[in-house]
N, C-alpha and C positions, 0 to 999 in steps of 0.2 A: 503493499499499499504506499502510496506516495504522500508527500508532506501536504500538497493541497487537499487531497481527499481526507487526510487525517484531521486537518484543521476544521474541515467542513463538517465532519462528525462531530468533533468537539464542540463547534458553534451550535449545532443541532442539539446536542444533549444538553448544554447548558440552557438553551432556550426552554427546552422541555422541563427542565428542573425549575426554571424561572416561573413558568406557567403553573406548574404543580404548587409550588410555594404560595403564589397569589391565591390559587383556588382554595387551598387549605385555610389560609389566612381570613378569606372572605367567609368561609364557611363557619370558622369560629366566631367571626364578628357577628354573623347573622344568628348564631346558635345561642349566644350569651347576651 
């Protein structure tokens, strides 16, 4: 796997984690 593809996957994973964090935070906010 070349460096460009690796950085692309890293960016995609970080974006997924970012959205998951926001979703969990919103769920907690609306829950309490």
